[in-house]
Each structure stands twice: as structure tokens, then as C-alpha cells.
C-alpha positions in Angstrom: 28.2 -6.7 6.4 28.5 -4.0 3.3 29.8 -6.2 0.7 26.5 -8.1 1.6 24.3 -4.9 1.0 25.8 -4.4 -2.1 25.1 -7.6 -3.6 21.1 -7.3 -2.8 21.5 -4.6 -5.0 21.5 -6.5 -8.3 18.7 -8.5 -7.5 16.8 -5.5 -5.8 17.1 -3.3 -9.0 15.9 -6.9 -11.2 12.8 -7.3 -9.0 12.0 -3.2 -9.3 12.5 -3.5 -13.4 10.2 -6.4 -13.6 7.5 -4.6 -11.3 7.9 -1.8 -13.7 7.6 -3.8 -16.6 5.4 -6.9 -16.3 4.2 -9.1 -18.8 3.0 -7.3 -22.0 -0.6 -9.0 -22.9 -2.1 -8.0 -26.6 -4.5 -5.1 -26.1 -7.4 -7.6 -27.8 -6.9 -10.1 -25.8 -7.0 -8.0 -22.7 -10.3 -6.1 -23.5 -11.9 -9.4 -23.9 -10.6 -10.4 -20.4 -11.8 -6.7 -19.2 -15.0 -7.0 -20.8 -15.4 -10.2 -18.7 -13.7 -8.9 -15.3 -17.1 -6.0 -15.5 -19.7 -8.6 -16.0 -18.0 -10.6 -13.1 -17.8 -7.4 -10.8 -21.4 -6.8 -11.9 -23.0 -10.4 -10.9 -20.6 -11.3 -7.8 -22.9 -11.4 -4.6 -21.0 -9.3 -2.1 -20.0 -9.9 1.5 -17.3 -7.6 2.1 -16.6 -4.5 0.1 -14.3 -1.4 0.3 -13.5 1.4 -1.5 -11.2 4.6 -1.4 -11.7 7.3 -3.7 -9.9 10.8 -4.8 -10.0 13.2 -6.9 -9.2 16.4 -8.2 -9.5 19.2 -10.8 -8.3 22.5 -11.9 -9.7 24.7 -14.6 -8.6 28.1 -15.6 -10.3 30.2 -18.1 -8.6 33.1 -19.3 -10.3 35.8 -21.8 -7.7 38.0 -23.8 -7.8 41.4 -25.4 -4.8 41.5 -28.0 -1.8 39.7 -26.1 -3.0 41.0 -22.4 -5.1 38.9 -20.4 -8.2 40.7 -19.4 -9.9 38.1 -16.9 -8.8 34.9 -15.0 -11.6 32.3 -13.8 -10.6 29.3 -11.8 -12.4 26.7 -10.1 -10.4 23.9 -8.2 -12.5 21.1 -6.4 -10.6 18.1 -4.3 -12.6 15.2 -3.2 -11.9 12.1 -0.9 -13.8 9.1 0.5 -13.5 6.0 1.7 -16.0 3.1 2.3 -15.9 -0.1 3.7 -18.7 -2.5 4.6 -19.2 -6.2 5.7 -22.1 -8.8 6.2 -23.7 -7.4 3.2 -25.4 -11.2 2.8 -26.1 -11.0 6.3 -29.6 -9.6 8.4 -27.1 -7.0 9.8 -24.4 -5.5 7.8 -22.1 -3.0 9.1 -20.6 0.2 7.1 -18.9 3.1 7.5 -18.4 6.3 5.0 -16.3 9.2 5.3 -16.5 11.6 2.2 -15.2 15.7 1.9 -15.5 17.7 -1.0 -14.2 21.1 -1.6 -14.7 23.7 -4.6 -13.7 27.5 -5.0 -14.5 29.7 -8.3 -12.4 32.8 -8.3 -12.2 35.7 -10.9 -9.2 37.7 -10.7 -8.1 36.3 -7.5 -11.5 36.8 -5.8 -13.7 34.2 -4.6 -17.1 34.1 -6.0 -18.5 30.8 -5.2 -17.0 28.1 -2.0 -18.3 24.6 -1.2 -17.3 22.6 1.6 -19.1 19.3 2.0 -18.1 16.6 4.9 -20.3 13.4 5.9 -20.4 10.5 8.1 -22.3 7.6 8.1 -22.1 4.3 9.8 -24.6 1.4 10.0 -24.3 -1.1 13.3 -27.0 -3.2 15.0 -29.5 -2.3 12.6 -29.0 1.4 13.4 -27.9 4.3 11.1 -25.7 6.8 12.5 -25.1 10.0 10.3 -23.8 13.5 10.1 -23.0 16.1 7.8 -22.0 19.7 7.5 -22.1 21.5 4.0 -20.7 25.3 4.1 -21.3 27.3 1.0 -20.3 31.0 0.3 -21.6 33.0 -2.6 -22.2 36.8 -3.7 -20.9 37.8 -0.8 -23.2 35.6 2.1 -22.1 32.2 3.6 -24.8 29.3 4.6 -23.6 26.6 6.7 -26.0 23.4 7.1 -25.1 20.7 9.6 -27.2 17.7 11.0 -26.3 14.6 13.2 -28.1 11.8 14.4 -29.3 8.2 14.5 -32.0 6.0 12.8 -33.5 2.9 13.5 -33.4 0.8 10.3 -34.9 -2.7 11.4 -37.7 -2.5 9.4 -35.7 -2.2 5.9 -34.7 -5.6 4.5 -30.7 -5.9 3.8 -31.5 -9.1 1.5 -34.1 -7.3 -0.7 -32.3 -4.0 -0.8 -28.4 -3.4 -0.8 -27.1 -1.6 1.7 -24.5 0.4 -1.0 -28.2 1.3 -2.9 -29.5 2.5 0.5 -26.6 4.6 1.3 -26.6 6.2 -2.1 -30.0 7.4 -1.2 -28.7 10.1 1.0 -25.1 10.2 0.4 -23.7 12.9 -1.5 -20.1 11.4 -1.6 -18.5 8.8 -4.4 -17.7 5.4 -3.0 -19.3 2.9 -5.3 -16.9 1.9 -8.2 -18.6 1.7 -11.3 -17.0 0.4 -14.8 -18.0 1.3 -18.3 -20.2 -0.9 -19.8 -19.4 -3.1 -22.8 -20.5 -0.6 -25.2 -18.6 2.6 -23.7 -15.7 0.1 -23.7 -15.6 -0.9 -27.1 -15.7 2.8 -28.1 -12.9 3.5 -26.1 -10.6 0.7 -27.2 -11.9 2.1 -31.0 -11.2 5.6 -30.3 -7.3 5.4 -28.4 -4.4 6.5 -29.6 -2.7 3.1 -28.2 -3.7 0.7 -25.7 -1.0 -0.9 -23.4 -1.8 -4.0 -21.3 0.6 -5.6 -18.7 0.0 -8.2 -16.2 1.7 -8.6 -13.3 1.5 -11.4 -10.4 -2.0 -12.3 -12.1 -2.9 -8.3 -11.8 -3.8 -6.9 -15.2 -3.4 -3.2 -16.0 -4.9 -2.1 -18.8 -3.9 1.8 -20.2 -5.7 3.4 -22.8 -3.9 6.8 -24.3 -6.1 9.5 -26.0 -4.9 11.8 -28.3 -6.4 14.9 -30.5 -7.3 12.5 -33.2 -9.5 10.3 -30.2 -11.2 13.8 -29.0 -12.1 14.0 -33.0 -13.4 10.2 -33.3 -15.3 11.5 -30.1 -17.0 14.3 -31.8 -17.6 12.4 -34.9 -19.7 9.3 -32.8 -21.8 11.7 -31.2 -23.5 12.3 -34.8 -24.4 8.6 -34.8 -21.0 7.2 -36.4 -20.2 3.7 -35.1 -16.5 3.1 -36.2 -16.3 -0.3 -34.0 -18.6 -1.4 -37.2 -16.5 0.1 -40.2 -15.0 -2.3 -42.3 -11.2 -1.6 -43.2 -11.5 0.8 -46.1 -14.5 2.4 -44.4 -12.1 2.9 -41.5 -9.6 4.2 -43.9 -11.5 6.6 -45.5 -12.9 7.6 -41.7 -9.1 8.4 -40.7 -8.3 10.5 -43.5 -11.4 12.8 -42.3 -10.0 12.3 -38.8 -6.7 13.9 -40.0 -8.2 16.8 -42.1 -9.9 17.9 -39.1 -6.9 17.7 -36.7 -5.4 20.0 -39.8 -8.1 22.1 -39.6 -8.2 22.7 -35.7 -4.6 23.8 -35.6 -3.9 24.3 -31.9 -7.5 24.9 -31.0 -7.4 21.8 -28.4 -3.7 20.2 -27.4 -4.0 17.0 -25.5 -1.2 16.8 -22.9 -2.2 13.5 -21.4 -5.3 11.8 -21.0 -5.4 8.6 -20.2 -7.8 6.2 -18.6 -6.4 3.4 -16.5 -8.5 0.0 -15.4 -6.8 -2.6 -13.0 -8.1 -6.0 -13.2 -7.5 -8.2 -9.9 -6.3 -11.7 -9.9 -9.7 -13.2 -8.8 -10.8 -11.3 -11.6 -12.7 -8.3 -10.6 -11.9 -4.7 -11.4 -10.0 -3.6 -8.9 -9.2 0.2 -9.6 -9.7 3.0 -12.1 -8.0 6.4 -12.7 -8.6 9.1 -15.5 -5.8 11.4 -16.2 -6.2 14.8 -17.7 -4.2 17.6 -19.1 -5.6 19.2 -21.7 -5.8 23.3 -23.3 -8.5 24.8 -25.5 -8.0 28.0 -27.4 -10.8 30.0 -29.1 -10.2 32.5 -31.8 -12.0 34.9 -33.9 -11.6 33.5 -37.2 -13.2 36.6 -39.1 -10.2 38.5 -39.0 -6.3 37.8 -40.1 -4.6 37.0 -38.9 -6.7 35.3 -36.3 -7.0 36.8 -32.6 -6.5 34.8 -29.7 -10.0 35.3 -27.4 -9.8 33.1 -24.8 -8.0 29.8 -23.5 -9.0 27.1 -21.1 -6.7 24.8 -19.3 -8.0 21.5 -17.5 -6.3 19.6 -15.6 -8.0 15.9 -13.4 -7.3 13.3 -12.1 -9.8 10.8 -10.5 -8.9 7.6 -8.9 -11.0 4.3 -7.5 -9.8 1.7 -5.7 -11.9 -1.5 -4.7 -11.3 -4.7 -2.8 -14.1 -6.9 -3.1 -14.9 -10.0 -0.3 -11.8 -9.5 1.5 -11.6 -9.4 5.1 -12.5 -5.9 6.1 -12.4 -4.2 9.7 -14.2 -1.1 10.3 -13.3 1.0 13.4 -16.3 3.2 14.5 -16.3 6.2 16.3 -18.3 6.4 20.0 -21.7 6.1 18.5 -23.0 7.2 21.9 -23.1 10.9 20.7 -25.7 10.3 18.1 -29.3 11.4 19.4 -32.1 9.8 17.6 -33.8 11.3 14.7 -37.2 11.4 12.8 -37.1 10.8 8.9 -37.1 14.0 7.1 
């Protein structure tokens, strides 16, 4: 029996390596497929839809006097959500949406602001069931707002109004995958330091890796320059300007990681979007020699959404009898 287990190890390693590597796809080809997938995702007629969203960020700002840190401000936030919807083409669609978000700000370890928001919404038998609780602490005071109830929505024609758009009208949650448009995708492709595309079992994963030069390209494009239309000669001149700007900036901006990942399902829809950021900014007093560090800001962020379109969805509703009828506000 032990020998049989050992014989499986090389095969398992081969499968794992294959999953990790996938088939490399030419970036320009992947970009074309992505533009098509964004359009297909936007145009598809939804019957079922499900998403999971999550993200967290930490921003730490430090003020300096000489080599000494005199103040530290830290902001952290985290959110997580899940949505399930089915029967979106019918007269009686069903939905569940659950979301939580927490934000906290501290100065020198002392809390200056805190927010916690929880919400749950359900749609069943042409009734909307919902509840939320929001806690805010600021300047030594605290406020809590909480509501729970149900509402008859039988007058709403969900063949004319999208149930997802209806939810977005009153929810604070982040539920729906919204991919960049064609122009934005072209810009990301143009400024990226590297574009990596791999396909595995029909699923295409595209990763845009940005660096300090990418940041400078964005800054220059803000002033109206469209680098996607430059000739080779103009692009070479533009990149020379970017190199000069990098040298002039020194270590004022450090990009440890800035990646944007988009996954296209084998059905041709946008399945996943993720952004990872790890950057450090420094502010100097340049009017003295040598220059003096005044402040630093460290930014770390992860943001991800996964979506499934027109696949089987099972919604587990809570006990809806606990919701009392409410009047529209």
C-alpha cells in the first residue's frame, strides 16, 4: 500500500505544476479576449447571479522631526459581502445579500473614528426583507442606528427594473462586479510594466503588474496625453521622459507591489477581479541640503470580487416571519 501511495506522488506533482503554469497566452491576444469578455458580461441576460466580495486596507502615515516619529495616523478598513440571486428573468425573482464593513482610524494608538456596518436583504414572494445596523464612534461620542422590516414590492416590474439595480438604490454594500470599460483597459495595458496571461482548462487569467514608471505614466496621462496613440518614435521619447522623472523622484514613491488580476471564465464572462497594492510614499523638505524627511505613508490594500453567471444558485433564507411590515421612508 505504501508503494502505491509513492507512485502517485510524481503524478500529483505533475498535475500541480500544470495547474500552476497553465498555457501562456500572448498579452495582446489576451487583451482582445478581455475586451470581448467585458462586453459579453455587460450584455448577457441574467437569470442567476452570485458574487462574493472582500477587501481590506491599511494606511499608515508618520510625521517626522529629524529622525524621530512625532505622530502616527493609522486607518484600517475591511469589508466582506455575498450575494445570490435567481429567477431574474421571472416575475418573482429571489435574492439574498449580506454585507459587513468595518473602518477604524487611530492617531498615536488612540481611536478617533470607528464605523461598523452590517446589512442583510432578502427578496422572496415579491416582498423585500431587510435589516441593517450601523455603529459610529467619533470625538468621544457613539451613535447606533438599527432597522429591520419588510415591504411589499409587488408593484415593481422587475422585467423593467433590474433587481440588482433595485438593491443598489438603498444598499451600502459592494455586490456587483463592474469591469473597466474598453478605454480603461487600453490605458491599463499601456501603462503596465508587465502583462502576464495564462489559460488553464479554458479559464484565462490576466495579470497587470505596475511599477513606479506605471505611476508616472498615469500622472502624465492625467494631463491629457493618450499614450495608446503614440508612434514608436513618440513612445520612445515619452519613455525617456518617464525615466528622467523616475530619477528625479528618487525614493519618494516605492511600489513594492501593484497588481491587477482579471479572470475570464470558460463561458467567456468576467469571473474574478482582484487588486493588490503595497506602496510607500515619502515627503521631503527639498529646500534644505541635505533634504529632510517630513512624512511617510504606507498603503497596503487587497480588493477582490468573484462572480458566477447563469449557474445553479441555492438561497438559504432566514426565518422571515420575524420581519414586521414597514412603511417606505
